[in-house]
N, CA, C and O atoms as a GROMACS GRO file, in nm:
protein
  548
    1MET      N    1   0.081  -0.124   0.010
    1MET     CA    2   0.001  -0.008  -0.007
    1MET      C    3   0.084   0.127   0.009
    1MET      O    4   0.178   0.143   0.086
    2ALA      N    5   0.038   0.210  -0.068
    2ALA     CA    6   0.122   0.342  -0.064
    2ALA      C    7   0.024   0.477  -0.088
    2ALA      O    8  -0.090   0.466  -0.133
    3ALA      N    9   0.082   0.595  -0.053
    3ALA     CA   10   0.010   0.710  -0.072
    3ALA      C   11   0.117   0.798  -0.094
    3ALA      O   12   0.230   0.777  -0.050
    4ILE      N   13   0.084   0.905  -0.165
    4ILE     CA   14   0.181   1.017  -0.202
    4ILE      C   15   0.126   1.158  -0.149
    4ILE      O   16   0.011   1.196  -0.170
    5ASP      N   17   0.212   1.222  -0.086
    5ASP     CA   18   0.173   1.352  -0.037
    5ASP      C   19   0.198   1.448  -0.141
    5ASP      O   20   0.310   1.480  -0.181
    6LEU      N   21   0.068   1.502  -0.190
    6LEU     CA   22   0.086   1.578  -0.302
    6LEU      C   23   0.146   1.719  -0.289
    6LEU      O   24   0.178   1.781  -0.391
    7LEU      N   25   0.162   1.776  -0.154
    7LEU     CA   26   0.237   1.883  -0.139
    7LEU      C   27   0.382   1.875  -0.114
    7LEU      O   28   0.453   1.974  -0.128
    8THR      N   29   0.423   1.771  -0.080
    8THR     CA   30   0.574   1.741  -0.060
    8THR      C   31   0.650   1.633  -0.158
    8THR      O   32   0.770   1.627  -0.184
    9GLY      N   33   0.540   1.548  -0.206
    9GLY     CA   34   0.602   1.450  -0.302
    9GLY      C   35   0.643   1.317  -0.229
    9GLY      O   36   0.666   1.218  -0.297
   10HIS      N   37   0.652   1.312  -0.083
   10HIS     CA   38   0.682   1.209   0.001
   10HIS      C   39   0.590   1.095  -0.026
   10HIS      O   40   0.468   1.112  -0.017
   11VAL      N   41   0.640   0.982  -0.058
   11VAL     CA   42   0.558   0.849  -0.072
   11VAL      C   43   0.565   0.775   0.064
   11VAL      O   44   0.670   0.759   0.126
   12HIS      N   45   0.446   0.733   0.104
   12HIS     CA   46   0.417   0.664   0.223
   12HIS      C   47   0.396   0.520   0.167
   12HIS      O   48   0.316   0.499   0.076
   13GLY      N   49   0.477   0.416   0.228
   13GLY     CA   50   0.448   0.292   0.162
   13GLY      C   51   0.458   0.179   0.286
   13GLY      O   52   0.519   0.195   0.392
   14GLN      N   53   0.396   0.078   0.251
   14GLN     CA   54   0.384  -0.036   0.341
   14GLN      C   55   0.374  -0.167   0.266
   14GLN      O   56   0.281  -0.177   0.187
   15VAL      N   57   0.449  -0.257   0.278
   15VAL     CA   58   0.449  -0.364   0.205
   15VAL      C   59   0.370  -0.481   0.296
   15VAL      O   60   0.411  -0.512   0.407
   16VAL      N   61   0.263  -0.537   0.240
   16VAL     CA   62   0.178  -0.633   0.319
   16VAL      C   63   0.153  -0.756   0.208
   16VAL      O   64   0.154  -0.747   0.085
   17GLU      N   65   0.134  -0.863   0.283
   17GLU     CA   66   0.081  -0.979   0.199
   17GLU      C   67  -0.056  -0.960   0.132
   17GLU      O   68  -0.077  -1.005   0.019
   18ARG      N   69  -0.148  -0.891   0.203
   18ARG     CA   70  -0.279  -0.880   0.131
   18ARG      C   71  -0.324  -0.733   0.177
   18ARG      O   72  -0.272  -0.666   0.266
   19HIS      N   73  -0.438  -0.696   0.090
   19HIS     CA   74  -0.491  -0.554   0.115
   19HIS      C   75  -0.636  -0.581   0.158
   19HIS      O   76  -0.735  -0.575   0.084
   20ARG      N   77  -0.635  -0.610   0.288
   20ARG     CA   78  -0.758  -0.611   0.358
   20ARG      C   79  -0.797  -0.518   0.445
   20ARG      O   80  -0.725  -0.418   0.449
   21ARG      N   81  -0.904  -0.521   0.526
   21ARG     CA   82  -0.938  -0.407   0.616
   21ARG      C   83  -0.847  -0.388   0.726
   21ARG      O   84  -0.820  -0.275   0.765
   22ARG      N   85  -0.794  -0.499   0.782
   22ARG     CA   86  -0.694  -0.469   0.890
   22ARG      C   87  -0.561  -0.404   0.836
   22ARG      O   88  -0.506  -0.314   0.899
   23GLU      N   89  -0.515  -0.450   0.726
   23GLU     CA   90  -0.401  -0.374   0.656
   23GLU      C   91  -0.423  -0.230   0.630
   23GLU      O   92  -0.336  -0.146   0.648
   24PHE      N   93  -0.540  -0.206   0.588
   24PHE     CA   94  -0.568  -0.069   0.542
   24PHE      C   95  -0.576   0.021   0.671
   24PHE      O   96  -0.517   0.129   0.677
   25VAL      N   97  -0.645  -0.026   0.762
   25VAL     CA   98  -0.652   0.048   0.916
   25VAL      C   99  -0.512   0.068   0.951
   25VAL      O  100  -0.478   0.183   0.980
   26GLU      N  101  -0.422  -0.028   0.953
   26GLU     CA  102  -0.292  -0.011   0.996
   26GLU      C  103  -0.223   0.088   0.919
   26GLU      O  104  -0.147   0.166   0.976
   27PHE      N  105  -0.244   0.092   0.790
   27PHE     CA  106  -0.175   0.217   0.698
   27PHE      C  107  -0.216   0.347   0.733
   27PHE      O  108  -0.137   0.441   0.739
   28LEU      N  109  -0.373   0.361   0.762
   28LEU     CA  110  -0.428   0.488   0.811
   28LEU      C  111  -0.349   0.530   0.939
   28LEU      O  112  -0.306   0.644   0.956
   29LYS      N  113  -0.333   0.424   1.029
   29LYS     CA  114  -0.262   0.454   1.156
   29LYS      C  115  -0.133   0.515   1.137
   29LYS      O  116  -0.098   0.612   1.205
   30LEU      N  117  -0.051   0.457   1.037
   30LEU     CA  118   0.085   0.515   1.016
   30LEU      C  119   0.080   0.660   0.949
   30LEU      O  120   0.166   0.746   0.968
   31LEU      N  121  -0.033   0.675   0.867
   31LEU     CA  122  -0.043   0.823   0.818
   31LEU      C  123  -0.075   0.907   0.954
   31LEU      O  124  -0.010   1.007   0.984
   32ASP      N  125  -0.168   0.863   1.023
   32ASP     CA  126  -0.198   0.945   1.154
   32ASP      C  127  -0.087   0.981   1.224
   32ASP      O  128  -0.079   1.098   1.264
   33GLN      N  129   0.018   0.886   1.251
   33GLN     CA  130   0.135   0.898   1.335
   33GLN      C  131   0.210   1.004   1.266
   33GLN      O  132   0.261   1.087   1.341
   34TYR      N  133   0.230   1.021   1.131
   34TYR     CA  134   0.342   1.097   1.056
   34TYR      C  135   0.280   1.238   1.046
   34TYR      O  136   0.358   1.333   1.044
   35TYR      N  137   0.164   1.257   1.039
   35TYR     CA  138   0.129   1.420   1.017
   35TYR      C  139   0.082   1.455   1.174
   35TYR      O  140   0.032   1.378   1.256
   36GLN      N  141   0.112   1.590   1.187
   36GLN     CA  142   0.072   1.662   1.298
   36GLN      C  143  -0.082   1.658   1.322
   36GLN      O  144  -0.161   1.681   1.230
   37PRO      N  145  -0.120   1.632   1.438
   37PRO     CA  146  -0.262   1.612   1.484
   37PRO      C  147  -0.363   1.712   1.428
   37PRO      O  148  -0.479   1.681   1.402
   38GLU      N  149  -0.313   1.830   1.412
   38GLU     CA  150  -0.405   1.921   1.357
   38GLU      C  151  -0.445   1.931   1.213
   38GLU      O  152  -0.529   2.008   1.167
   39ILE      N  153  -0.371   1.841   1.147
   39ILE     CA  154  -0.383   1.835   1.010
   39ILE      C  155  -0.481   1.739   0.958
   39ILE      O  156  -0.478   1.619   0.988
   40ARG      N  157  -0.568   1.792   0.879
   40ARG     CA  158  -0.685   1.695   0.828
   40ARG      C  159  -0.614   1.620   0.707
   40ARG      O  160  -0.557   1.690   0.623
   41ILE      N  161  -0.615   1.480   0.695
   41ILE     CA  162  -0.566   1.407   0.589
   41ILE      C  163  -0.653   1.368   0.504
   41ILE      O  164  -0.739   1.286   0.537
   42LYS      N  165  -0.645   1.418   0.378
   42LYS     CA  166  -0.729   1.409   0.267
   42LYS      C  167  -0.679   1.303   0.183
   42LYS      O  168  -0.562   1.310   0.145
   43ILE      N  169  -0.760   1.191   0.145
   43ILE     CA  170  -0.707   1.067   0.076
   43ILE      C  171  -0.806   1.059  -0.057
   43ILE      O  172  -0.927   1.077  -0.050
   44ILE      N  173  -0.742   1.031  -0.168
   44ILE     CA  174  -0.809   0.988  -0.288
   44ILE      C  175  -0.805   0.844  -0.299
   44ILE      O  176  -0.694   0.792  -0.304
   45LEU      N  177  -0.909   0.767  -0.304
   45LEU     CA  178  -0.914   0.633  -0.299
   45LEU      C  179  -0.977   0.562  -0.410
   45LEU      O  180  -1.062   0.626  -0.472
   46ASP      N  181  -0.951   0.434  -0.451
   46ASP     CA  182  -1.056   0.353  -0.525
   46ASP      C  183  -1.150   0.295  -0.439
   46ASP      O  184  -1.140   0.299  -0.316
   47ASN      N  185  -1.252   0.236  -0.507
   47ASN     CA  186  -1.362   0.170  -0.458
   47ASN      C  187  -1.354   0.027  -0.386
   47ASN      O  188  -1.450  -0.050  -0.381
   48HIS      N  189  -1.226   0.001  -0.332
   48HIS     CA  190  -1.183  -0.114  -0.277
   48HIS      C  191  -1.281  -0.142  -0.144
   48HIS      O  192  -1.326  -0.051  -0.074
   49SER      N  193  -1.303  -0.262  -0.124
   49SER     CA  194  -1.398  -0.294  -0.014
   49SER      C  195  -1.329  -0.257   0.115
   49SER      O  196  -1.398  -0.215   0.208
   50ALA      N  197  -1.204  -0.268   0.127
   50ALA     CA  198  -1.137  -0.235   0.260
   50ALA      C  199  -1.147  -0.083   0.296
   50ALA      O  200  -1.138  -0.040   0.411
   51HIS      N  201  -1.166  -0.010   0.188
   51HIS     CA  202  -1.172   0.129   0.236
   51HIS      C  203  -1.303   0.179   0.291
   51HIS      O  204  -1.320   0.286   0.348
   52ILE      N  205  -1.398   0.083   0.267
   52ILE     CA  206  -1.543   0.133   0.325
   52ILE      C  207  -1.606   0.025   0.424
   52ILE      O  208  -1.725   0.022   0.455
   53SER      N  209  -1.516  -0.057   0.467
   53SER     CA  210  -1.553  -0.170   0.560
   53SER      C  211  -1.596  -0.117   0.701
   53SER      O  212  -1.578  -0.002   0.741
   54LYS      N  213  -1.651  -0.213   0.765
   54LYS     CA  214  -1.719  -0.177   0.896
   54LYS      C  215  -1.576  -0.130   0.996
   54LYS      O  216  -1.572  -0.031   1.070
   55GLU      N  217  -1.477  -0.220   0.976
   55GLU     CA  218  -1.350  -0.197   1.035
   55GLU      C  219  -1.304  -0.058   1.019
   55GLU      O  220  -1.290   0.015   1.117
   56THR      N  221  -1.283  -0.023   0.914
   56THR     CA  222  -1.221   0.104   0.856
   56THR      C  223  -1.318   0.205   0.921
   56THR      O  224  -1.256   0.296   0.977
   57ARG      N  225  -1.452   0.214   0.930
   57ARG     CA  226  -1.544   0.315   0.973
   57ARG      C  227  -1.538   0.329   1.119
   57ARG      O  228  -1.554   0.436   1.177
   58ALA      N  229  -1.511   0.195   1.186
   58ALA     CA  230  -1.490   0.197   1.338
   58ALA      C  231  -1.350   0.263   1.377
   58ALA      O  232  -1.345   0.325   1.483
   59TYR      N  233  -1.252   0.254   1.306
   59TYR     CA  234  -1.120   0.323   1.320
   59TYR      C  235  -1.150   0.463   1.297
   59TYR      O  236  -1.106   0.550   1.373
   60LEU      N  237  -1.220   0.488   1.198
   60LEU     CA  238  -1.241   0.648   1.162
   60LEU      C  239  -1.310   0.718   1.284
   60LEU      O  240  -1.288   0.833   1.323
   61ALA      N  241  -1.394   0.630   1.332
   61ALA     CA  242  -1.502   0.700   1.447
   61ALA      C  243  -1.399   0.728   1.567
   61ALA      O  244  -1.433   0.808   1.654
   62THR      N  245  -1.274   0.664   1.572
   62THR     CA  246  -1.196   0.681   1.689
   62THR      C  247  -1.100   0.817   1.671
   62THR      O  248  -1.038   0.869   1.764
   63VAL      N  249  -1.099   0.859   1.546
   63VAL     CA  250  -1.029   0.976   1.506
   63VAL      C  251  -1.113   1.083   1.435
   63VAL      O  252  -1.080   1.114   1.321
   64PRO      N  253  -1.206   1.135   1.487
   64PRO     CA  254  -1.306   1.213   1.410
   64PRO      C  255  -1.270   1.325   1.343
   64PRO      O  256  -1.212   1.415   1.404
   65ASN      N  257  -1.297   1.336   1.212
   65ASN     CA  258  -1.227   1.466   1.137
   65ASN      C  259  -1.092   1.457   1.104
   65ASN      O  260  -1.044   1.559   1.055
   66ARG      N  261  -1.011   1.347   1.120
   66ARG     CA  262  -0.895   1.339   1.102
   66ARG      C  263  -0.862   1.305   0.949
   66ARG      O  264  -0.765   1.353   0.890
   67PHE      N  265  -0.947   1.224   0.898
   67PHE     CA  266  -0.935   1.171   0.725
   67PHE      C  267  -1.066   1.234   0.672
   67PHE      O  268  -1.172   1.255   0.732
   68GLU      N  269  -1.029   1.260   0.539
   68GLU     CA  270  -1.131   1.292   0.451
   68GLU      C  271  -1.125   1.216   0.331
   68GLU      O  272  -1.033   1.249   0.257
   69PHE      N  273  -1.206   1.115   0.289
   69PHE     CA  274  -1.181   1.017   0.166
   69PHE      C  275  -1.265   1.084   0.057
   69PHE      O  276  -1.374   1.138   0.076
   70THR      N  277  -1.201   1.073  -0.061
   70THR     CA  278  -1.265   1.108  -0.187
   70THR      C  279  -1.245   0.978  -0.266
   70THR      O  280  -1.136   0.922  -0.272
   71PHE      N  281  -1.363   0.930  -0.328
   71PHE     CA  282  -1.340   0.798  -0.409
   71PHE      C  283  -1.339   0.827  -0.545
   71PHE      O  284  -1.418   0.911  -0.589
   72THR      N  285  -1.252   0.761  -0.628
   72THR     CA  286  -1.254   0.775  -0.762
   72THR      C  287  -1.371   0.692  -0.821
   72THR      O  288  -1.414   0.591  -0.764
   73PRO      N  289  -1.425   0.741  -0.948
   73PRO     CA  290  -1.533   0.663  -0.991
   73PRO      C  291  -1.492   0.508  -1.018
   73PRO      O  292  -1.376   0.475  -1.039
   74LYS      N  293  -1.601   0.418  -1.015
   74LYS     CA  294  -1.567   0.280  -1.047
   74LYS      C  295  -1.513   0.274  -1.203
   74LYS      O  296  -1.561   0.334  -1.300
   75HIS      N  297  -1.404   0.190  -1.201
   75HIS     CA  298  -1.337   0.168  -1.339
   75HIS      C  299  -1.254   0.299  -1.387
   75HIS      O  300  -1.222   0.318  -1.504
   76GLY      N  301  -1.223   0.390  -1.278
   76GLY     CA  302  -1.149   0.512  -1.294
   76GLY      C  303  -1.024   0.515  -1.242
   76GLY      O  304  -0.966   0.622  -1.220
   77SER      N  305  -0.962   0.379  -1.213
   77SER     CA  306  -0.826   0.374  -1.142
   77SER      C  307  -0.717   0.461  -1.218
   77SER      O  308  -0.611   0.493  -1.164
   78TRP      N  309  -0.750   0.498  -1.346
   78TRP     CA  310  -0.652   0.567  -1.422
   78TRP      C  311  -0.616   0.702  -1.351
   78TRP      O  312  -0.507   0.758  -1.345
   79LEU      N  313  -0.755   0.744  -1.292
   79LEU     CA  314  -0.747   0.872  -1.228
   79LEU      C  315  -0.652   0.890  -1.080
   79LEU      O  316  -0.623   0.997  -1.025
   80ASN      N  317  -0.613   0.749  -1.035
   80ASN     CA  318  -0.554   0.752  -0.925
   80ASN      C  319  -0.403   0.772  -0.944
   80ASN      O  320  -0.349   0.694  -1.022
   81LEU      N  321  -0.331   0.859  -0.889
   81LEU     CA  322  -0.195   0.882  -0.894
   81LEU      C  323  -0.115   0.774  -0.864
   81LEU      O  324  -0.013   0.756  -0.930
   82MET      N  325  -0.150   0.686  -0.761
   82MET     CA  326  -0.094   0.571  -0.700
   82MET      C  327  -0.080   0.474  -0.818
   82MET      O  328   0.029   0.418  -0.827
   83GLU      N  329  -0.166   0.446  -0.904
   83GLU     CA  330  -0.176   0.352  -1.008
   83GLU      C  331  -0.044   0.390  -1.117
   83GLU      O  332   0.028   0.302  -1.164
   84SER      N  333  -0.028   0.526  -1.144
   84SER     CA  334   0.065   0.561  -1.215
   84SER      C  335   0.217   0.529  -1.146
   84SER      O  336   0.316   0.490  -1.207
   85PHE      N  337   0.209   0.553  -1.022
   85PHE     CA  338   0.337   0.540  -0.931
   85PHE      C  339   0.383   0.386  -0.923
   85PHE      O  340   0.499   0.344  -0.932
   86PHE      N  341   0.263   0.309  -0.905
   86PHE     CA  342   0.314   0.167  -0.931
   86PHE      C  343   0.364   0.125  -1.048
   86PHE      O  344   0.468   0.060  -1.059
   87SER      N  345   0.288   0.162  -1.141
   87SER     CA  346   0.347   0.129  -1.301
   87SER      C  347   0.484   0.176  -1.326
   87SER      O  348   0.555   0.107  -1.399
   88LYS      N  349   0.533   0.292  -1.272
   88LYS     CA  350   0.651   0.336  -1.287
   88LYS      C  351   0.771   0.270  -1.190
   88LYS      O  352   0.891   0.263  -1.217
   89MET      N  353   0.712   0.231  -1.087
   89MET     CA  354   0.804   0.141  -0.994
   89MET      C  355   0.820   0.005  -1.064
   89MET      O  356   0.934  -0.041  -1.078
   90SER      N  357   0.713  -0.064  -1.110
   90SER     CA  358   0.750  -0.183  -1.197
   90SER      C  359   0.824  -0.169  -1.308
   90SER      O  360   0.893  -0.269  -1.327
   91ARG      N  361   0.838  -0.082  -1.393
   91ARG     CA  362   0.903  -0.055  -1.504
   91ARG      C  363   1.051  -0.027  -1.455
   91ARG      O  364   1.146  -0.076  -1.516
   92GLN      N  365   1.068   0.054  -1.343
   92GLN     CA  366   1.209   0.118  -1.320
   92GLN      C  367   1.271   0.010  -1.221
   92GLN      O  368   1.393  -0.002  -1.227
   93MET      N  369   1.204  -0.068  -1.136
   93MET     CA  370   1.268  -0.147  -1.053
   93MET      C  371   1.238  -0.286  -1.041
   93MET      O  372   1.326  -0.359  -0.998
   94LEU      N  373   1.102  -0.345  -1.080
   94LEU     CA  374   1.088  -0.477  -1.072
   94LEU      C  375   1.103  -0.549  -1.193
   94LEU      O  376   1.128  -0.670  -1.190
   95ARG      N  377   1.090  -0.479  -1.307
   95ARG     CA  378   1.083  -0.558  -1.438
   95ARG      C  379   1.224  -0.636  -1.443
   95ARG      O  380   1.326  -0.568  -1.432
   96GLY      N  381   1.232  -0.746  -1.455
   96GLY     CA  382   1.346  -0.824  -1.508
   96GLY      C  383   1.418  -0.873  -1.386
   96GLY      O  384   1.509  -0.953  -1.405
   97ILE      N  385   1.389  -0.835  -1.255
   97ILE     CA  386   1.489  -0.881  -1.133
   97ILE      C  387   1.443  -1.011  -1.106
   97ILE      O  388   1.332  -1.049  -1.140
   98ARG      N  389   1.534  -1.089  -1.037
   98ARG     CA  390   1.489  -1.216  -0.983
   98ARG      C  391   1.546  -1.200  -0.828
   98ARG      O  392   1.651  -1.146  -0.794
   99VAL      N  393   1.449  -1.261  -0.748
   99VAL     CA  394   1.453  -1.232  -0.600
   99VAL      C  395   1.455  -1.372  -0.547
   99VAL      O  396   1.400  -1.455  -0.619
  100THR      N  397   1.509  -1.413  -0.436
  100THR     CA  398   1.514  -1.545  -0.368
  100THR      C  399   1.380  -1.574  -0.297
  100THR      O  400   1.346  -1.690  -0.271
  101GLY      N  401   1.305  -1.470  -0.266
  101GLY     CA  402   1.158  -1.486  -0.197
  101GLY      C  403   1.093  -1.359  -0.154
  101GLY      O  404   1.144  -1.250  -0.176
  102LYS      N  405   0.991  -1.374  -0.099
  102LYS     CA  406   0.915  -1.239  -0.053
  102LYS      C  407   1.006  -1.153   0.024
  102LYS      O  408   1.013  -1.032   0.000
  103THR      N  409   1.077  -1.208   0.115
  103THR     CA  410   1.158  -1.108   0.210
  103THR      C  411   1.250  -1.011   0.131
  103THR      O  412   1.266  -0.891   0.153
  104GLU      N  413   1.310  -1.089   0.033
  104GLU     CA  414   1.396  -1.002  -0.060
  104GLU      C  415   1.338  -0.908  -0.143
  104GLU      O  416   1.396  -0.801  -0.166
  105LEU      N  417   1.208  -0.941  -0.201
  105LEU     CA  418   1.129  -0.858  -0.272
  105LEU      C  419   1.063  -0.732  -0.193
  105LEU      O  420   1.049  -0.621  -0.245
  106LYS      N  421   1.025  -0.765  -0.063
  106LYS     CA  422   1.001  -0.650   0.027
  106LYS      C  423   1.097  -0.571   0.060
  106LYS      O  424   1.079  -0.452   0.083
  107ALA      N  425   1.214  -0.630   0.065
  107ALA     CA  426   1.322  -0.539   0.106
  107ALA      C  427   1.369  -0.444  -0.015
  107ALA      O  428   1.419  -0.332   0.001
  108ARG      N  429   1.348  -0.500  -0.124
  108ARG     CA  430   1.388  -0.409  -0.242
  108ARG      C  431   1.290  -0.312  -0.270
  108ARG      O  432   1.324  -0.201  -0.311
  109ILE      N  433   1.160  -0.345  -0.250
  109ILE     CA  434   1.049  -0.235  -0.261
  109ILE      C  435   1.075  -0.120  -0.163
  109ILE      O  436   1.070  -0.002  -0.198
  110LEU      N  437   1.102  -0.162  -0.036
  110LEU     CA  438   1.120  -0.058   0.070
  110LEU      C  439   1.240   0.025   0.057
  110LEU      O  440   1.248   0.141   0.098
  111GLN      N  441   1.333  -0.041  -0.001
  111GLN     CA  442   1.458   0.054  -0.038
  111GLN      C  443   1.415   0.141  -0.156
  111GLN      O  444   1.459   0.256  -0.153
  112TYR      N  445   1.336   0.107  -0.262
  112TYR     CA  446   1.304   0.180  -0.354
  112TYR      C  447   1.220   0.316  -0.292
  112TYR      O  448   1.253   0.430  -0.324
  113LEU      N  449   1.127   0.293  -0.215
  113LEU     CA  450   1.050   0.391  -0.143
  113LEU      C  451   1.143   0.482  -0.079
  113LEU      O  452   1.128   0.603  -0.093
  114GLN      N  453   1.251   0.427   0.001
  114GLN     CA  454   1.336   0.524   0.070
  114GLN      C  455   1.430   0.610  -0.003
  114GLN      O  456   1.470   0.721   0.034
  115GLU      N  457   1.465   0.540  -0.126
  115GLU     CA  458   1.539   0.629  -0.222
  115GLU      C  459   1.460   0.727  -0.296
  115GLU      O  460   1.512   0.829  -0.340
  116ILE      N  461   1.328   0.698  -0.312
  116ILE     CA  462   1.230   0.780  -0.390
  116ILE      C  463   1.231   0.905  -0.282
  116ILE      O  464   1.236   1.021  -0.323
  117ASN      N  465   1.226   0.874  -0.152
  117ASN     CA  466   1.169   0.979  -0.059
  117ASN      C  467   1.325   1.068  -0.021
  117ASN      O  468   1.328   1.166   0.052
  118MET      N  469   1.429   1.018  -0.079
  118MET     CA  470   1.542   1.109  -0.035
  118MET      C  471   1.541   1.241  -0.130
  118MET      O  472   1.600   1.343  -0.094
  119MET      N  473   1.477   1.235  -0.240
  119MET     CA  474   1.457   1.358  -0.325
  119MET      C  475   1.318   1.349  -0.390
  119MET      O  476   1.298   1.315  -0.507
  120PRO      N  477   1.227   1.382  -0.301
  120PRO     CA  478   1.079   1.361  -0.343
  120PRO      C  479   1.056   1.452  -0.458
  120PRO      O  480   1.128   1.552  -0.470
  121VAL      N  481   0.956   1.425  -0.552
  121VAL     CA  482   0.913   1.513  -0.660
  121VAL      C  483   0.775   1.528  -0.640
  121VAL      O  484   0.702   1.430  -0.621
  122VAL      N  485   0.732   1.653  -0.642
  122VAL     CA  486   0.596   1.689  -0.637
  122VAL      C  487   0.530   1.667  -0.779
  122VAL      O  488   0.594   1.709  -0.876
  123PHE      N  489   0.426   1.615  -0.797
  123PHE     CA  490   0.365   1.573  -0.906
  123PHE      C  491   0.286   1.702  -0.972
  123PHE      O  492   0.208   1.764  -0.899
  124ARG      N  493   0.301   1.739  -1.093
  124ARG     CA  494   0.240   1.860  -1.146
  124ARG      C  495   0.152   1.814  -1.253
  124ARG      O  496   0.204   1.750  -1.344
  125TRP      N  497   0.030   1.837  -1.256
  125TRP     CA  498  -0.059   1.797  -1.343
  125TRP      C  499  -0.035   1.872  -1.472
  125TRP      O  500  -0.015   1.993  -1.469
  126LYS      N  501  -0.036   1.804  -1.582
  126LYS     CA  502  -0.012   1.877  -1.713
  126LYS      C  503  -0.121   1.952  -1.779
  126LYS      O  504  -0.106   2.042  -1.863
  127TYR      N  505  -0.239   1.903  -1.728
  127TYR     CA  506  -0.371   1.966  -1.812
  127TYR      C  507  -0.435   2.054  -1.712
  127TYR      O  508  -0.424   2.032  -1.592
  128LYS      N  509  -0.502   2.156  -1.761
  128LYS     CA  510  -0.597   2.244  -1.678
  128LYS      C  511  -0.718   2.186  -1.720
  128LYS      O  512  -0.716   2.119  -1.824
  129LEU      N  513  -0.839   2.203  -1.646
  129LEU     CA  514  -0.964   2.162  -1.674
  129LEU      C  515  -1.010   2.237  -1.791
  129LEU      O  516  -1.091   2.183  -1.868
  130ASP      N  517  -0.961   2.374  -1.816
  130ASP     CA  518  -1.023   2.444  -1.921
  130ASP      C  519  -0.969   2.423  -2.057
  130ASP      O  520  -1.018   2.472  -2.159
  131THR      N  521  -0.850   2.334  -2.051
  131THR     CA  522  -0.781   2.312  -2.176
  131THR      C  523  -0.827   2.161  -2.218
  131THR      O  524  -0.791   2.120  -2.328
  132VAL      N  525  -0.886   2.096  -2.152
  132VAL     CA  526  -0.917   1.951  -2.156
  132VAL      C  527  -1.055   1.950  -2.259
  132VAL      O  528  -1.156   2.014  -2.230
  133ARG      N  529  -1.045   1.867  -2.382
  133ARG     CA  530  -1.155   1.888  -2.453
  133ARG      C  531  -1.218   1.736  -2.438
  133ARG      O  532  -1.149   1.634  -2.427
  134PRO      N  533  -1.356   1.739  -2.439
  134PRO     CA  534  -1.417   1.607  -2.420
  134PRO      C  535  -1.410   1.538  -2.552
  134PRO      O  536  -1.416   1.604  -2.656
  135HIS      N  537  -1.397   1.400  -2.553
  135HIS     CA  538  -1.399   1.303  -2.678
  135HIS      C  539  -1.550   1.285  -2.709
  135HIS      O  540  -1.646   1.264  -2.636
  136ASN      N  541  -1.535   1.304  -2.860
  136ASN     CA  542  -1.686   1.260  -2.918
  136ASN      C  543  -1.662   1.114  -2.960
  136ASN      O  544  -1.567   1.082  -3.030
  137TYR      N  545  -1.754   1.026  -2.913
  137TYR     CA  546  -1.757   0.889  -2.947
  137TYR      C  547  -1.871   0.842  -3.029
  137TYR      O  548  -1.880   0.724  -3.061
   0.00000   0.00000   0.00000
């Protein structure tokens, strides 16, 4: 799991076996610890079931007004900047490597995130809404 801070370019990452409710709540807790208590954490998410689960809502109730979720449209994962980040990571670091197991793969991914965060890059959208033309199908 990962998240990009759009103001600083810092990538928060966690390598987990699965993306279930409990892993997502643990990720939210990491974000909660990272940011100052007075900051409202705004997150853009896809419609994964872990993001709207009872467990997630129960955790959010323990930290009222700390998180604000915005969901991308269904089948709109291309709008999610993290999808682009994972694609870039796959092309730059994962393609063609051989690892001895999950432990080595996890270590390489965490090293990649650490290196990215040494010199974070703030993402700049190329298009402005007034310059985007709708497609005619």
